[in-house]
N, C-alpha and C positions, 0 to 999 in steps of 0.2 A: 504494500500500500504506500503510495507516494505521500509526501508531506501535505500536499494540497488536499488529497482525498482524506487523509487523517483529520485535517482541520475541518473539512466539510462534515465528516462523521461526528466529530466532537460537537460541532455547532448544532447538528440535527438532534443530538441526544442531550443537549444542554439542560432541558428540564429534568430529565432523569438523573443527570449528574448532580444537579443542585439538590434534589431530594435526598439522594444517597449521602452526599457530603454533609448536608444539614443533619441527617439522622446520626451520622458518626460523631459530629461535633456535639450534638445534643446528648449523646450517650456519655461523652466525657464530662460535659458541663453538669449533667444531672447529678454527678457525685458531689458537687459543691452546693447544691440547692438544699437549704435547711428545711426542716419540718415546719409546715405552715406556709411555705412559699411555693408549693407545688403549682399554683396558678401560673407562675412564671414559665413552667414547662408547656402549659397550654398555649400561651401567647407566642412563645418561641416556635412551637410546632406549626401554628397557624402562619407565622411569618415565613417559614420554610415553604409551605404550600403556596402561599401568595407569590413568593419569588419565582417558583416554578411556573405558576399560572401566567405571570407576566412574561417570562421567557417564552412560553408556549404561544402566547398571543403575538409576540414580536416575530416569531418564526412561522406564523400561520399563512404568510402570503404566497408561498410556493411549495412545490413538492421537493423534498430533500431526501434522496436516497442515501444510505450510509452503510458502512461496514460491509462492503462488497455485496450489496443486495440483501442483507439479512435484516435490515431495519429501514423504515421510511417515516419521515415526518410529513404527513399530508392532512387534508381537512378531515378525513375520516378519523384519523388518530386524534386530532385536536378536539373534535366533538366529544369523543369518549373520555379524553383526559379531563375535560372540564366537568363531565359527570363525576369522574373520580375525585376531582378537587372539591366539588360540591359535597359529596358524601363524606370526605375526610374532614373538611373544616367543620361541618355540622356535627360530626361525631366528636371532634375535639371540644366543641362548645357544650354538647350534652354530657361530656365526661367531666366537666369542671367540678360539679358538686358530687355526681354519682361516684367518681373514682375515690373521693375522700370517704364517702359513706361505706363503700365496699373495701377500702384499704388497698386499692390497686393503683394509686396515683404516683407510682415511681416513674423514673425517666424511661425505664425499659418498656413500659406500656405504650408511651407515645412514640418511642423509637420503632417499636415493632409495627405500629400503624403506618409510620412513614415508609418503612421497608416494604410493607404490603402494598402501599401506594406505588412505590417504584416498580414492583413486579407487575402490577396492573398496567402501568404506563408502557412498560416494555411489551406486554402482550398486545396492546392496542396498536403499536407501531411495528410489530414483528412481521416480517414477510418471508420467513424461513421457519421450517418446523423446529429447528434446533433453537433459534432465538425465542420461538414461542415456548419451548420447554423451559428455557432459562427463566423467562418471566413467570411462567406458571409455577415453577418450583419456588421461586423467591416469594411469590404471593402465598402459596399454600403452607409452606414451612412456617411462616410467621403467623398465619391464622390458626395453625395447630396449637402454637404456644398461647395465643390470645384466648382460644377457646377454654383452655385449662388454667386461666389466670386467677380464678378464684380457688387457690390451692387448698383451702381448708374445707371446701365443699365437695362432697363425694360425687354429686351429679356433674359438676364441672370437670372433675378428673375423668369420670366415666365417658363423658361426651368427647373430651380430647382424645382419649384412647381409641374410641370407635372411629373418630374422624381420621386419626393417623393411619389406622389399619386399612380402612376402606380407601383412603386417599392414596396410600401406597399401591394398592391393587390397581386403582384406576390409572395411576401414573405408569405402572408397568404395562398395562394394556395399551395406553397411548404410545409409549415408546416402541412397543412391538409393531404397532401400525406404522410408525415412522420408519423403522428398519425395513419393513416390507416395501414401503414407498421408495426408499433409497435403492433397495435391491432391484426393483422393477423399472425404475425410471432413471436411476443414476444421479438423482439430485434430491435435495430437501427444500429447495427454494420454491415458493408457490408459483412463480412465473414459469419455472422449468417444468413443474408438474402440469401446468396448464398446457404447455406445448406437447407434453407426452400423451395427454389424453384427448386432445382436440381432434375431431374428425373421424376417428375410428371408434368402433364399439369398445367399451371399457373392458380391459383384461380382467378375468375372474379373480386373479391374484390381487390386482389393484382394488377391485371392489371389496375384497376381504380386508385389505389395508384400510379402506375407507370406513368399514364397519368398526374396526378397532379404534381408529382415531375418533370416530363419532362417540363411541362408548366412553373414551377418556374425557372428552369435552362435555358430554351430557352429564357426567358426574359433577362437574364444576358448576353447572347451572341448576343442579338439583332436580333434574327431570327423571321420569320413570324410564327404566327400572333401576336407576342408580340414585334414588331419592332417599333411601332409608336412613341416611345420616342426618338429614335436615332437621327433623323434629327434635331429636336428642341434642344435637349441637346447638340449635336455636334456644332450647330450654336451659341447657347447662351452662352456656357461655354467659359472661357478663352482658347485661342488656345492651350496653353501648356497642359491644363487639357484635352482638346479634344484629343490631340496626345497621352497622357498617357492612357486615357480611351479606345482608339481604339485598344490598344495593351495589356496592363496589365490585367485589369478586364476581357477582352474577353478571354485571354489565361487562366485565372483562372477558368472561367466558363467551358471552354473545359476540363481543368484538372479534374474537378469534374464529368463532363459528362462521361469522359473516365473511371474514377474509378467506377462510379455507374453502368453504362449501359453496359460496356464490361466485367464486372466481375460477380457481383451477379445476375443481371437480364438478363443474356444471354439466359435464358430459355424462356423469354418473347418474343418469335419469332414473335408473331402477332404485337408487337410494332414497329418492324423494318419497316413495310410498312408505318406507320404513320411518322416515322423519315425520310424516303426517300421522302415522299410527302413534308414534311417541308423543306427539303434541296432544292428540285427543285423549290418550290414556292418562297422560300427566294431568291434564285439566280435570278429567273425571275423578281420578284418585284424590287430588288435592281438594276438590270441591266437596265430595261426599264424605271424606274422612273428617274434614273440618267441622262438619255438622254436629259431631258428637264430642267436641273438645270442650273442656271446662277450664283448661289452662290457656290464658290469653296468648302467651308466647308460642305455645304449640299450635294454637289456632292460626296465628300469623305465619307460622312455619308452613302449614299446609296451604294457607293462602298464597305464600310465596311459590310453592310448587305449582299451584293452579295458574298463577300469573306467568310463570316460566313456560308452561304449556301454551298459553295464549300467545306469548311472544314468539314461540317456535313456529306458530302458524304464519307469521310474517316471513320467516325463513323459507317455509314451504312455498309461499306465494312468489318469492324471488323477484328479480328485476329491480329497477330503481325504486319503484313504489313500495315493494315488499321490504327492501333494506331500510328505506327511510321510515317506514311505519314501525319497524323494530327499534330503530334509534330514537324515534319520537316517543315510543312506548316506555323505553328505559329511562328517558329523561323525566317523564311524568311520574313514573314509578318511584324514582329517587325522592321527589318532593313528598308524595303522599305516604310512602312507607317510612321515611325518616320522621315525618310528622307524627304518625301514629305511634312509632316507637318512642318518640319524644314524650308523648303523653304517658306511656308506660313508665318511662324513666322518672318523670315528675312525681309519680305515685310512690316512688321508693323513698319513704320518709318514715322514720320510726319503725313500727311493727308491720307496716304495710309494704308489700313488694310490688303491687300492681300487676302481678302475674296471674292472678285468679280473676276470672270474669266477675265473680260476685263482689270483688273489691270495688267495682264501679257502680254498685247498686245505689240508685238515687243520687248519683253524682251531680246531676243537673240542678238540684235544688240549692245546695250551698255554693256551687261553682258554675253558674249558667254560661259564662263566656268560654271557659275551658271545655265544658260539655259540647258547646256549639262547634268548637274546633275539632273535637273528636268526631262529631257528626259529619263534619265536612270531609275529614280523612276517610272515614268508613264509607260514606256515600261515593267518594271518588274511587276507592278500591273496588266497590261494587259496580262501578261504571254507570252511575246515575247522573243524568244531565242536570245542570250545565257544568258539572265539575270537569276537571282536566281528564280524569279517568275515563269518562265517557268517550271523549275524542280519541284517547289512546286506543281504545278497543275499536272505535268506529273506523279509524284509518287502516287498522289491520284487516278488519272485515272487508273494507272497500278494496284493498289490494287482493284479497282472496277472490272476491266476486269478479274483479276485472280479469283475473287470470283463469277464470272458469271453475274455481273450486267452490261452487255454490253450496254443495252438501256439507263441506267442512265449515263454511260460514254459519250454516243453520245449526250444526252441532255445537259450535262455539257459543252461539247466542243462547241455546238451551242450557248449556253448562254454566254460563254466566248467570242465568236466572237462579240456578241452584246455589251458586256461590253467594248471590245477593242475600240469601236467607240468613247465613251465619253472621254477616255484617249487620243486618238489621236486627238480629237477635241481641247483639251487643248494645245497639242503640236503644232497644226496648229496656234492657237492664238499666241503662243510664237514666232514662227518662220516666219509665213506668214503675220501677221498683222503689220501695221505701229505703232510705239510707240505713245501713246496718251499724255504722259508727261514724263519728265525726273526726276528721283529721285534716291537716293542712298539707297540700301538695308541696314538694320541694321546688318552688318556683324561684330560681335564681335568675339574675339578669340574662345570663347566657342561655338558659332554657327558654325564657320568654322570647329572646331574640330568635332562637331556632324555630319555635312554634309560629311566631309571626311570619318569619321568612318562608317557611314551608307552606303555611296557609296562603300567603300571597302568591306563591308559585302555583299552588293547586287551583286557586281561583283565577289568577291571571292567564295561565295557559288555557283554562277552560273558556275564558272570555275572548281571547285572541289566539286561537290555535293555529291559524293559517301561517302566521309569521314564524312560529317555532317549527312547523312542518317544513316550510321552505328552507329554514336553516338546516334541518336534517337532510333534505333533498340535495342541497348544495354541497353537503359533506360526504355524499355517497361516492367513495373511491375517487374523489376528485381533488384537484388542486386549484 
């Protein structure tokens, strides 16, 4: 690699370099932070993310390939990186008080979140299966540790152990698929794979490789049949980590899926039937199992599975509209899901955890404004107009219908109706039940800011969806 090419590569990956460097510096400086000054770690971490966001914005004007075709900074990557920045900053804000209550406010907690962010950023820009693997492992290794960060709680340790074991299996499956691709095509670069499969009927061996790679990536987004880790991990992990994992790593998984399967492997037409089946079964399982959940975090875990299935339908639709609908969906999902988890986090005060649905009984009477915010998030998750969640689902369904997948669109609507029940059930508990006890939510300024921002995003995108959809469309594999 020449000096000019190396400089171009460093420039293209400057946001990732800033995040990793900032995390390393924060790890050292964290040793000098005294007890009671942990809030300094929050603001330092946010400053690192904002510096990376500024660098990303400055580099967004053109396509910048790097590292001999293994990495690219383009609009597609920029869109996803800003979703990651949004999820990370809001998680830091939500962690301000929660981390102190749970006793996890050490520098390692924030450093691990930053390293997870860097892995997601690499995944969004990766154009080679090996660089995808590097970003993937950097992300998941950190989330393994974050899941078990409540070291004194058995369920947190159990969730981390399950996540590690199942994650290792999925990684092995993904790498086996990569090895098959390299053996059959002689390359691991996505563009090289595209040339190998274009024009001719897909080789059966390459189709098998696609199946293994799909299996590895489906695990990361929590889709059936690799969903079994989601409920336990979401319940056992610290709630701030659960909120982060439900948005950031899921969006990163979709970024990789869109790059891999809507570009080089588009000739693998037989694989789309399998992907459609995965989408429908994922939606069905998430929707029906959530109906019987009493734990709010587990309910949101199955809700996350159902939403992953709905987003996969955009992958099935394909084309520019399909890709844009998935990107638009993930942006909206970040606002409404972080908002509802913010509501769970504010309930962690004293003896209340906010994890049991009955904790919210009669919540509307003493706290009508907060109850209204929860109503907004739950209605948006259910896809009820005029919230942003309605338009997220509408554009996915529109992409399906335009591509001729009318039956899939009908099934998606029916399953969305099923999913609406368990969201409305929580609303009924909030508004129709009598309060069981009186307590004050942990409403710090940072939690208030997070709830206000996510509510504004949920309402704003619902009122002006066209602008945000155009932003997603302009970011589809383009510069």
